C-alpha positions as CSV (number, residue, x, y, z in Angstrom):
1,M,0.3,-0.1,-0.3
2,P,1.5,3.6,-1.0
3,T,2.3,6.3,2.2
4,A,-0.2,9.0,2.1
5,R,1.8,12.5,1.4
6,K,1.2,14.5,4.7
7,P,-1.0,17.3,3.8
8,A,0.2,21.0,3.6
9,A,-0.4,21.9,7.1
10,L,1.2,19.2,8.6
11,R,4.0,19.0,6.9
12,A,6.8,21.9,6.4
13,H,6.2,23.8,3.1
14,D,6.2,27.2,1.6
15,H,3.6,28.8,2.6
16,E,3.3,31.9,0.6
17,R,4.1,29.4,-2.5
18,C,1.1,27.5,-1.2
19,I,-1.7,30.3,-0.8
20,E,-0.3,31.5,-4.5
21,D,-1.1,28.3,-5.8
22,A,-4.6,28.2,-3.9
23,L,-5.4,31.7,-5.5
24,A,-4.4,30.5,-9.3
25,A,-6.3,27.5,-8.9
26,A,-9.2,29.6,-7.9
27,S,-8.5,32.0,-10.7
28,E,-8.8,28.9,-13.2
29,L,-11.5,27.1,-12.2
30,C,-13.6,30.4,-12.2
31,R,-12.0,31.4,-15.4
32,T,-13.2,27.7,-16.6
33,Q,-16.5,27.2,-15.3
34,G,-17.4,31.2,-16.5
35,A,-18.0,32.4,-12.4
36,R,-16.3,35.4,-11.6
37,L,-13.8,35.7,-8.7
38,T,-14.3,39.5,-7.7
39,P,-11.2,41.1,-5.5
40,M,-13.7,41.0,-2.1
41,R,-14.3,36.8,-2.8
42,R,-10.9,36.4,-3.9
43,R,-9.4,38.7,-0.6
44,V,-11.7,36.0,1.4
45,L,-10.4,33.1,-0.1
46,E,-6.6,34.6,0.6
47,I,-7.7,35.0,4.5
48,L,-8.6,31.6,4.7
49,W,-6.0,30.7,3.1
50,Q,-3.7,32.9,5.5
51,S,-3.0,30.2,8.0
52,H,-4.1,26.3,7.8
53,K,-6.8,27.2,10.7
54,P,-10.4,28.0,9.9
55,L,-12.0,31.3,10.3
56,G,-15.6,32.3,11.2
57,A,-17.1,34.8,9.1
58,Y,-17.0,37.8,11.6
59,A,-12.9,37.0,11.9
60,V,-13.0,37.6,8.1
61,L,-14.9,40.6,8.8
62,D,-13.0,41.7,11.3
63,I,-9.3,40.9,9.3
64,L,-11.2,43.0,6.5
65,A,-11.6,46.0,9.2
66,A,-8.6,45.9,10.2
67,E,-7.1,46.6,6.5
68,G,-9.7,49.6,6.3
69,R,-12.8,47.9,4.6
70,R,-15.7,48.0,6.1
71,P,-17.9,45.4,4.3
72,M,-21.1,44.3,6.2
73,P,-21.8,41.0,7.4
74,P,-24.0,39.9,4.1
75,T,-20.7,40.8,1.8
76,V,-18.6,38.6,3.5
77,Y,-21.3,35.6,3.7
78,R,-21.7,35.8,0.1
79,A,-18.4,35.6,-0.7
80,L,-18.2,32.7,1.3
81,D,-21.0,31.1,-0.2
82,F,-19.7,31.9,-3.4
83,L,-16.5,30.2,-2.4
84,L,-18.4,27.3,-1.4
85,A,-20.7,26.7,-4.1
86,H,-17.7,26.6,-6.7
87,G,-15.6,24.0,-4.6
88,L,-12.9,27.0,-3.5
89,A,-13.9,26.3,0.4
90,H,-15.5,24.2,2.8
91,R,-17.1,25.0,5.9
92,I,-16.5,22.8,9.3
93,P,-19.6,22.3,11.0
94,S,-18.2,21.6,14.2
95,L,-16.2,25.1,14.6
96,N,-18.8,26.9,12.4
97,A,-15.6,27.8,10.5
98,F,-14.4,27.5,6.9
99,I,-11.1,27.2,5.1
100,G,-9.5,26.8,1.7
101,C,-9.9,23.8,-0.5
102,S,-7.2,21.9,-0.9
103,A,-7.8,20.3,-4.1
104,P,-10.5,22.7,-5.2
105,G,-13.5,21.4,-7.7
106,A,-12.4,18.0,-7.1
107,H,-14.6,17.1,-4.4
108,R,-17.4,18.0,-2.3
109,D,-16.7,15.6,0.6
110,G,-14.5,16.7,3.5
111,Q,-12.5,14.5,5.7
112,Y,-10.4,16.8,8.0
113,L,-8.0,16.3,10.6
114,I,-8.2,18.8,13.7
115,C,-5.6,19.7,16.3
116,R,-7.4,20.4,19.4
117,N,-4.2,22.5,20.3
118,C,-3.0,24.5,18.2
119,G,-6.4,24.7,16.0
120,T,-4.4,23.6,12.8
121,V,-7.0,21.8,10.3
122,A,-5.7,19.6,7.6
123,E,-8.0,18.5,4.5
124,L,-7.5,14.7,3.4
125,T,-8.7,13.6,0.4
126,D,-8.6,9.7,0.4
127,T,-10.7,7.8,-1.8
128,G,-10.4,4.6,-0.2
129,L,-12.1,6.4,2.7
130,A,-14.9,7.2,1.3
131,T,-15.2,4.2,-1.1
132,E,-15.4,1.8,2.0
133,L,-17.4,3.9,3.6
134,G,-20.2,3.6,0.7
135,R,-19.6,0.6,0.5
136,T,-20.3,-0.2,4.1
137,A,-23.5,1.9,3.9
138,H,-24.7,0.6,0.3
139,G,-24.3,-2.8,2.3
140,H,-27.3,-1.6,5.0
141,G,-29.1,-0.2,2.2
142,F,-28.5,3.6,2.7
143,A,-27.5,6.2,0.0
144,I,-25.0,8.6,1.1
145,E,-25.1,12.0,-0.5
146,S,-22.4,13.9,1.3
147,V,-19.6,13.2,3.6
148,L,-18.0,15.2,6.2
149,T,-15.3,13.1,8.2
150,E,-13.9,14.8,11.6
151,A,-10.6,13.6,13.5
152,V,-9.9,15.5,16.3
153,G,-6.1,14.6,18.0
154,L,-2.4,16.1,17.8
155,C,-1.1,17.5,15.0
156,P,2.6,16.5,14.7
157,A,4.2,19.3,16.3
158,C,1.7,19.6,19.4
159,A,2.4,15.2,19.7
160,G,6.1,16.4,19.4
161,T,6.0,19.1,22.3
162,G,4.3,17.2,24.7
163,V,2.1,19.6,24.8
164,D,-1.6,19.2,25.7
165,A,-4.3,21.9,25.3
166,A,-7.0,19.7,27.8
């Protein structure tokens, strides 16, 4: 069985390049879908990618306000709705927060590793997990429409320090 590559949030990487790649992928996806990535939508996506930690809508609003912009909450919610609808971001219900999608437009279901200490979230795109869950559900006569899997624990950095926020 091949070893899965660690998600960017769990390994050392060029974070500036990570953000640039995410924005370029978003621009290309919107171009091919005929969707408009407005400056506000792009900035909200960029804010979501500034860290690998999920942000609530009001945290995004606070960042925009600190930059001198004063959008109303509906403006941020509309931008987030657009990003969700086009597969550029995901909503993590247990955190009531949003994170940029690591594979824009490629999938709607999510698998997330959430560090309970530092708040880092890593998105997985393991089709094997989804396939096995689908097979098991089918065996029970259940037709899955969407899947959201959240695993809470410690990221490598927090596990290595012995720090425990609990």
